[in-house]
C-alpha positions as CSV (number, residue, x, y, z in Angstrom):
1,X,116.1,79.8,105.4
2,X,113.7,82.3,107.1
3,X,110.2,81.2,107.8
4,X,107.9,83.6,106.0
5,X,104.4,84.8,106.7
6,X,102.2,86.6,104.1
7,X,99.9,89.4,104.7
8,X,96.6,89.4,102.8
9,X,97.7,92.2,100.5
10,X,100.5,90.0,99.1
11,X,97.9,87.2,98.5
12,X,95.7,89.7,96.6
13,X,98.5,90.9,94.3
14,X,99.3,87.2,93.5
15,X,95.9,86.9,91.8
16,X,96.0,90.2,89.8
17,X,97.7,91.6,86.8
18,X,99.3,94.4,88.9
19,X,103.0,95.1,88.5
20,X,103.5,93.5,92.0
21,X,102.0,90.2,91.0
22,X,105.2,88.5,89.9
23,X,106.9,89.1,93.3
24,X,103.7,88.1,95.1
25,X,103.4,84.9,93.2
26,X,107.0,84.0,93.9
27,X,106.4,84.5,97.7
28,X,103.3,82.4,97.5
29,X,105.1,79.6,95.6
30,X,107.8,79.6,98.3
31,X,105.3,77.9,100.6
32,X,104.7,80.6,103.3
33,X,102.6,80.4,106.4
34,X,99.3,82.4,106.5
35,X,96.3,82.6,108.9
36,X,92.6,82.2,108.5
37,X,92.6,86.0,108.9
38,X,94.6,86.3,105.7
39,X,92.0,84.1,103.9
40,X,89.2,86.2,105.3
41,X,90.7,89.5,104.2
42,X,91.6,88.0,100.8
43,X,88.0,86.8,100.3
44,X,86.6,90.2,101.3
45,X,88.9,92.1,98.9
46,X,88.4,89.7,96.0
47,X,84.6,90.0,96.3
48,X,84.2,93.7,97.1
49,X,87.1,95.4,95.4
50,X,88.0,93.0,92.6
51,X,84.4,92.0,91.8
52,X,85.2,88.3,91.6
53,X,82.4,85.8,91.7
54,X,82.1,82.9,94.2
55,X,83.4,80.3,91.8
56,X,86.6,82.3,91.1
57,X,87.0,82.8,94.9
58,X,86.7,79.1,95.6
59,X,89.4,78.3,93.0
60,X,91.7,81.0,94.3
61,X,91.3,79.9,97.9
62,X,92.0,76.3,96.9
63,X,95.2,77.4,95.2
64,X,96.3,79.4,98.2
65,X,95.7,76.4,100.5
66,X,97.7,74.2,98.1
67,X,100.7,76.6,98.2
68,X,100.6,77.3,102.0
69,X,101.5,74.3,104.1
70,X,100.5,76.0,107.3
71,X,97.4,78.0,107.9
72,X,96.9,79.1,111.4
73,X,93.5,79.5,113.1
74,X,92.4,82.6,115.0
75,X,92.3,81.5,118.6
76,X,91.4,83.4,121.8
77,X,95.2,83.5,122.4
78,X,95.8,85.0,119.0
79,X,93.1,87.6,119.6
80,X,94.5,88.5,123.1
81,X,98.0,88.8,121.8
82,X,96.7,90.9,118.9
83,X,95.0,93.3,121.3
84,X,98.3,93.8,123.2
85,X,100.3,94.3,119.9
86,X,97.7,96.8,118.7
87,X,98.0,98.8,121.9
88,X,101.8,98.6,122.1
89,X,102.5,99.3,118.4
90,X,99.4,101.3,117.4
91,X,98.4,98.6,114.8
92,X,94.9,98.3,113.4
93,X,93.3,95.2,114.9
94,X,93.3,93.2,111.7
95,X,97.0,93.9,111.1
96,X,97.7,93.0,114.7
97,X,95.9,89.6,114.2
98,X,98.3,89.0,111.3
99,X,101.3,89.9,113.3
100,X,100.2,87.8,116.3
101,X,99.7,84.8,114.0
102,X,103.1,85.3,112.4
103,X,104.7,85.3,115.9
104,X,102.8,82.2,117.0
105,X,104.0,80.5,113.8
106,X,107.6,81.4,114.8
107,X,108.1,83.1,111.5
108,X,111.2,85.4,110.9
109,X,109.6,87.7,108.3
110,X,106.2,89.0,107.7
111,X,105.8,90.2,104.1
112,X,103.4,93.1,104.0
113,X,103.0,96.2,101.9
114,X,100.8,97.9,104.5
115,X,102.9,97.8,107.7
116,X,106.1,99.6,108.6
117,X,109.0,98.2,106.5
118,X,111.9,97.2,108.7
119,X,110.0,97.2,112.0
120,X,111.0,94.3,114.3
121,X,108.4,93.0,116.7
122,X,109.4,91.4,120.0
123,X,113.0,91.1,118.8
124,X,112.1,88.3,116.4
125,X,109.6,89.1,113.6
126,X,110.8,91.6,110.9
127,X,108.1,93.3,108.8
128,X,109.3,93.7,105.2
129,X,107.7,95.2,102.1
130,X,108.4,92.8,99.2
131,X,107.6,95.6,96.7
132,X,110.2,98.1,97.7
133,X,112.6,98.6,94.9
134,X,116.3,98.2,95.5
135,X,115.9,95.9,98.6
């Protein structure tokens, strides 16, 4: 079975009533790997865009931590690798931090709606959009 890493946008959908929520929840329930960057982005979006209060956020983060057995820190190595990935692939820095963490975790697939579907990084990490129909 492929080791999966979730981008923050998938985490956000898992906690909404959006049409993508069902697929996002299934991916979360499968026990993926995430990073502290994913938690940071989720928290920012939940507060600023979804208007959630601190109590809701605390409960949501606890649920995410319960489902995700591995949450990687952002280290100087992660940061350095992200800078190289951003330069090489023209990623935004925050996306590059997610990609860098997924590579460090030795994941096979990075589920993300925001990055190029089908792109393969360093011959080992495939980016896939879980919300594309027919795939």
